[in-house]
PASEBA-1860 file (N, C-alpha, C; in nm, 3 decimals):
! residues 78
1> MVCKGICV> 9.243/9.356/7.074/9.244/9.475/7.156/9.220/9.436/7.301 ~ 9.310/9.475/7.386/9.303/9.442/7.528/9.336/9.568/7.607 ~ 9.263/9.590/7.718/9.293/9.703/7.806/9.427/9.678/7.873 ~ 9.518/9.776/7.860/9.652/9.763/7.915/9.667/9.834/8.050 ~ 9.561/9.904/8.094/9.565/9.974/8.222/9.617/10.116/8.213 ~ 9.653/10.162/8.094/9.702/10.299/8.076/9.589/10.399/8.095 ~ 9.467/10.356/8.067/9.351/10.445/8.072/9.325/10.501/8.212 ~ 9.371/10.434/8.315/9.349/10.479/8.452/9.413/10.617/8.474
9> RHKAKNTG> 9.523/10.644/8.405/9.589/10.775/8.417/9.507/10.887/8.357 ~ 9.417/10.853/8.265/9.337/10.953/8.194/9.191/10.948/8.232 ~ 9.160/10.888/8.346/9.022/10.873/8.391/8.961/11.010/8.423 ~ 8.839/11.033/8.373/8.770/11.160/8.395/8.685/11.151/8.521 ~ 8.674/11.261/8.592/8.592/11.267/8.713/8.447/11.293/8.675 ~ 8.356/11.241/8.756/8.213/11.258/8.731/8.174/11.404/8.752 ~ 8.098/11.458/8.657/8.059/11.598/8.665/7.915/11.617/8.709 ~ 7.843/11.508/8.737/7.710/11.521/8.793/7.595/11.470/8.709
17> GRYLRYIN> 7.613/11.440/8.584/7.502/11.392/8.504/7.549/11.297/8.396 ~ 7.453/11.217/8.344/7.489/11.118/8.243/7.533/11.184/8.114 ~ 7.459/11.284/8.067/7.493/11.348/7.940/7.587/11.466/7.959 ~ 7.604/11.516/8.080/7.696/11.627/8.104/7.840/11.587/8.079 ~ 7.872/11.461/8.095/8.008/11.414/8.068/8.045/11.441/7.922 ~ 7.954/11.412/7.831/7.981/11.431/7.689/7.989/11.580/7.654 ~ 7.907/11.661/7.716/7.910/11.806/7.691/8.041/11.866/7.739 ~ 8.096/11.812/7.847/8.223/11.861/7.900/8.344/11.805/7.827
25> GQVRCNLC> 8.323/11.730/7.720/8.433/11.680/7.639/8.486/11.544/7.679 ~ 8.421/11.478/7.774/8.465/11.345/7.814/8.410/11.243/7.714 ~ 8.482/11.135/7.695/8.442/11.030/7.603/8.448/10.896/7.675 ~ 8.379/10.795/7.621/8.375/10.665/7.687/8.436/10.557/7.599 ~ 8.521/10.478/7.660/8.576/10.359/7.594/8.497/10.240/7.645 ~ 8.428/10.170/7.556/8.347/10.056/7.597/8.432/9.937/7.638 ~ 8.547/9.919/7.580/8.632/9.805/7.615/8.693/9.824/7.754 ~ 8.746/9.942/7.782/8.805/9.970/7.913/8.698/10.000/8.018
33> EIFLTSEG> 8.576/10.030/7.974/8.463/10.064/8.060/8.496/10.182/8.149 ~ 8.543/10.292/8.088/8.585/10.409/8.162/8.562/10.534/8.078 ~ 8.531/10.645/8.147/8.525/10.775/8.080/8.664/10.835/8.080 ~ 8.704/10.890/7.966/8.839/10.944/7.950/8.836/11.094/7.927 ~ 8.944/11.160/7.966/8.964/11.300/7.931/9.025/11.307/7.792 ~ 9.046/11.424/7.741/9.101/11.439/7.606/9.244/11.386/7.595 ~ 9.318/11.376/7.706/9.454/11.323/7.702/9.457/11.173/7.670 ~ 9.348/11.103/7.698/9.343/10.960/7.672/9.292/10.925/7.534
41> VQIKPHGK> 9.276/11.026/7.449/9.218/11.006/7.316/9.325/11.024/7.209 ~ 9.326/10.932/7.116/9.416/10.940/7.002/9.329/10.968/6.879 ~ 9.354/11.082/6.812/9.273/11.120/6.696/9.340/11.069/6.569 ~ 9.263/10.993/6.492/9.309/10.939/6.364/9.215/10.989/6.255 ~ 9.249/10.971/6.128/9.163/11.019/6.019/9.022/10.962/6.020 ~ 9.004/10.843/6.076/8.872/10.779/6.074/8.796/10.792/6.204 ~ 8.845/10.869/6.299/8.775/10.888/6.425/8.867/10.899/6.544 ~ 8.807/10.888/6.663/8.882/10.897/6.788/8.896/10.759/6.847
49> YCKCCGNK> 9.016/10.730/6.903/9.046/10.599/6.957/9.109/10.611/7.095 ~ 9.088/10.509/7.177/9.148/10.502/7.311/9.297/10.474/7.299 ~ 9.379/10.550/7.371/9.525/10.528/7.368/9.563/10.398/7.437 ~ 9.480/10.351/7.526/9.511/10.230/7.602/9.492/10.104/7.519 ~ 9.374/10.087/7.461/9.342/9.962/7.392/9.329/9.976/7.241 ~ 9.317/10.097/7.190/9.302/10.119/7.047/9.160/10.104/6.997 ~ 9.065/10.088/7.087/8.925/10.072/7.050/8.864/10.208/7.015 ~ 8.771/10.211/6.920/8.703/10.336/6.885/8.616/10.377/7.004
57> IRSKPRCS> 8.620/10.506/7.038/8.549/10.553/7.156/8.419/10.622/7.119 ~ 8.332/10.634/7.216/8.201/10.695/7.197/8.204/10.837/7.251 ~ 8.162/10.933/7.169/8.164/11.073/7.212/8.025/11.133/7.224 ~ 7.921/11.051/7.205/7.782/11.094/7.221/7.708/10.989/7.302 ~ 7.606/11.029/7.380/7.531/10.932/7.460/7.451/10.835/7.373 ~ 7.423/10.716/7.426/7.348/10.614/7.352/7.199/10.614/7.382 ~ 7.159/10.637/7.506/7.017/10.628/7.539/6.941/10.748/7.481 ~ 6.817/10.724/7.441/6.739/10.826/7.370/6.711/10.949/7.457
65> ACKKAYEE> 6.684/10.930/7.585/6.658/11.044/7.674/6.782/11.131/7.689 ~ 6.898/11.067/7.700/7.024/11.141/7.714/7.061/11.211/7.584 ~ 7.032/11.147/7.470/7.059/11.208/7.340/6.980/11.336/7.324 ~ 6.853/11.331/7.362/6.766/11.448/7.350/6.818/11.562/7.437 ~ 6.854/11.531/7.561/6.907/11.633/7.651/7.041/11.686/7.602 ~ 7.123/11.598/7.547/7.254/11.637/7.494/7.239/11.734/7.378 ~ 7.141/11.711/7.292/7.119/11.798/7.176/7.056/11.930/7.214 ~ 6.972/11.932/7.318/6.902/12.054/7.358/6.985/12.144/7.447
73> LPSITN> 7.069/12.090/7.532/7.142/12.170/7.631/7.236/12.273/7.571 ~ 7.318/12.242/7.469/7.407/12.344/7.415/7.333/12.465/7.358 ~ 7.212/12.444/7.304/7.137/12.557/7.249/7.084/12.648/7.360 ~ 7.061/12.592/7.479/7.014/12.673/7.591/7.128/12.755/7.649 ~ 7.246/12.693/7.664/7.358/12.761/7.728/7.426/12.863/7.636 ~ 7.416/12.846/7.504/7.483/12.938/7.411/7.402/13.060/7.385
END
């Protein structure tokens, strides 16, 4: 799996916070090291993958503080 540079067309703009990106539907490709919009995502039966490199993408934050905020924020806004 190699980044082919296609992901640049689907690069997501920063929305102001680390966990807000995930709440707004943006996902991260670790191989391309970029946040993608939904157009850069290929959905397969086993998960979501980057259209550029084919690597499985991350749709939830990794750090514990961001995870906590990510889980609590939707319940406040809904």
